[in-house]
Every structure is written in C-alpha cells, then in structure tokens.
C-alpha positions in Angstrom: 13.5 -22.8 -15.2 13.7 -23.0 -19.0 11.9 -25.8 -20.8 14.1 -28.7 -21.9 15.0 -29.0 -25.6 13.2 -32.0 -26.9 15.0 -34.1 -29.6 13.6 -37.1 -31.3 15.9 -39.3 -33.5 14.0 -41.2 -36.2 14.9 -44.1 -38.6 13.0 -47.0 -40.1 12.9 -49.6 -37.5 14.4 -47.9 -34.4 17.0 -50.7 -33.9 20.1 -49.4 -35.6 20.6 -45.7 -36.6 18.2 -43.8 -34.3 19.1 -45.6 -31.1 22.8 -45.2 -32.0 22.2 -41.5 -32.6 20.2 -41.1 -29.4 23.0 -42.8 -27.4 25.7 -40.8 -29.0 23.9 -37.5 -28.4 23.1 -38.4 -24.8 26.7 -39.4 -24.2 27.9 -36.1 -25.6 25.4 -34.2 -23.5 26.7 -36.0 -20.3 30.3 -35.3 -21.2 29.5 -31.6 -21.6 27.2 -31.5 -18.5 24.2 -30.5 -20.6 22.0 -33.5 -20.1 19.8 -31.6 -17.7 18.8 -29.3 -20.6 17.5 -31.9 -23.0 14.9 -34.7 -23.3 16.1 -37.2 -25.9 14.2 -40.1 -27.5 14.2 -42.2 -30.6 11.6 -44.1 -32.7 11.0 -45.7 -36.1 8.7 -44.9 -38.9 7.7 -48.5 -38.9 6.6 -50.7 -36.0 8.5 -53.8 -37.3 10.5 -54.1 -34.1 8.2 -52.5 -31.4 9.5 -53.3 -27.9 12.9 -54.7 -29.0 16.3 -53.6 -27.9 18.6 -52.2 -30.6 20.2 -54.6 -33.0 23.0 -56.6 -31.2 25.6 -55.2 -33.7 24.5 -51.6 -32.9 24.7 -52.3 -29.1 28.2 -54.0 -29.5 29.7 -51.1 -31.5 28.1 -48.5 -29.2 29.5 -50.3 -26.1 33.0 -50.2 -27.7 32.5 -46.4 -27.7 31.5 -46.4 -24.0 27.8 -46.1 -24.8 25.2 -48.6 -23.4 22.0 -48.7 -25.4 18.9 -49.9 -23.4 16.2 -48.1 -25.4 13.3 -50.3 -26.5 12.0 -49.7 -30.1 8.8 -47.8 -30.7 6.9 -46.5 -33.7 6.6 -42.8 -34.4 3.3 -41.3 -33.3 1.6 -38.2 -34.6 1.8 -36.6 -31.1 5.6 -36.8 -31.4 5.5 -34.3 -34.2 3.9 -31.7 -31.8 5.8 -32.7 -28.6 9.4 -32.7 -29.8 11.3 -29.5 -30.9 13.6 -31.3 -33.3 12.7 -34.3 -35.5 16.0 -35.7 -36.6 15.7 -38.3 -39.5 18.5 -40.5 -40.9 17.7 -40.5 -44.6 15.4 -39.4 -47.4 12.9 -42.2 -46.9 12.6 -41.3 -43.2 12.2 -37.6 -44.1 9.4 -38.3 -46.6 7.7 -40.7 -44.2 7.6 -38.0 -41.5 6.7 -35.3 -44.0 3.7 -37.4 -45.1 2.2 -37.2 -41.6 1.7 -33.4 -41.7 1.2 -30.4 -44.0 1.7 -28.0 -41.1 4.6 -25.7 -42.0 5.6 -25.3 -38.3 6.0 -29.1 -37.9 7.7 -29.5 -41.3 10.3 -26.9 -40.1 11.2 -29.2 -37.2 12.4 -32.0 -39.5 16.2 -32.2 -40.1 18.4 -34.8 -41.7 21.1 -35.7 -39.2 23.8 -36.0 -41.8 23.4 -32.2 -42.4 25.4 -31.7 -39.2 28.5 -33.8 -40.2 31.8 -32.0 -40.1 33.0 -33.3 -43.5 30.0 -31.8 -45.3 29.4 -35.2 -47.0 26.0 -36.7 -47.8 23.2 -35.5 -45.5 22.1 -39.0 -44.7 23.1 -41.7 -42.2 23.2 -44.9 -44.2 21.3 -48.0 -42.9 23.9 -50.6 -41.8 21.2 -53.4 -41.2 22.2 -55.6 -44.1 25.9 -54.7 -43.9 28.9 -55.8 -41.9 30.2 -54.8 -38.5 32.4 -52.3 -40.2 29.2 -50.6 -41.6 27.9 -50.4 -38.0 31.2 -48.9 -36.9 31.0 -46.2 -39.7 27.5 -45.4 -38.6 28.5 -45.0 -34.9 31.4 -42.7 -35.9 29.0 -40.7 -38.1 26.3 -40.3 -35.5 28.9 -39.2 -32.9 30.3 -36.6 -35.4 26.8 -35.4 -36.3 25.9 -35.1 -32.6 28.7 -32.6 -32.2 27.6 -30.7 -35.2 24.0 -30.7 -34.1 24.9 -29.4 -30.6 27.0 -26.7 -32.2 24.0 -25.8 -34.4 21.9 -25.4 -31.4 24.4 -23.0 -29.9 24.2 -24.6 -26.5 
C-alpha cells in the first residue's frame, strides 16, 4: 500500500484559517472518496491558543458549509517539517515563520502558500479574519474551499 500524502495547514494561532482549511480539504477528500489517501492536520506558528477549539465564528461559518470543526489548536513543531509532505501556509508571515525554522532546501521546497491554488489567480494569501466581521470569516471559508480544489488538482490525485 502506498504511503498517505501528509498535509499540514499552518496559520498564526490555529484557530481561524488553518482549521478552516483543514476542514475544507478533508470535506473535499471525503466527497471525492480520497480521504483514505491522506493524513491532514493543522497548527499555528504561535502557541497562543494551544488546546483550544477553533474560533466560534470559524466553527459557525464552517458548519453552515456542512463542515464540523473539532480540531484542537497546537503549535508547529520542528518534527512537523520532516513528517509532513506539504506545509501549507496562509500568508507571508506564516511563510517566513516556517522558513526561519530551517535552511534545508528539501524542507523549504515543501512550503506553499495556500492562496497560490485559488482559481481566480488573486493574491496568494488567505487573509486573517480574526479582527473582522462574520462576512470576513465567510470569505475565508469560501477561499479555503476554492484553494482546496486547486491544491487537489495540483496534486493530480
């Protein structure tokens, strides 16, 4: 049996964007009967919210899209860089934070900005909705769902 493709979604606190991305990607995998081929997780570059559920606004919007988020926040660990095949960050700060943990070219080549996979070829970041309105959380949910499709297409699975 082929090894699972291991994907880690990363944002700052692991309570808004990365759990939304994880949920959207896992939901897409289930819909396409591909979930058995993947191991998916999410984390934050900071430990501000370790052990917490995603932000209530993130959970509410995801649930409106049929996605229940139960992941508990955790901080990125150096072993994650080696374990996961794809390190999917949400913005430039996340990219630079992950990049600062290694100078190994093979690990650096695993880091992708999730917005790179959006269908409208807009900015390659997923904006942080934390200080915004529920509408901002909705936009992020729609964006991570769109990027999930693009990422899966990129993988050619």
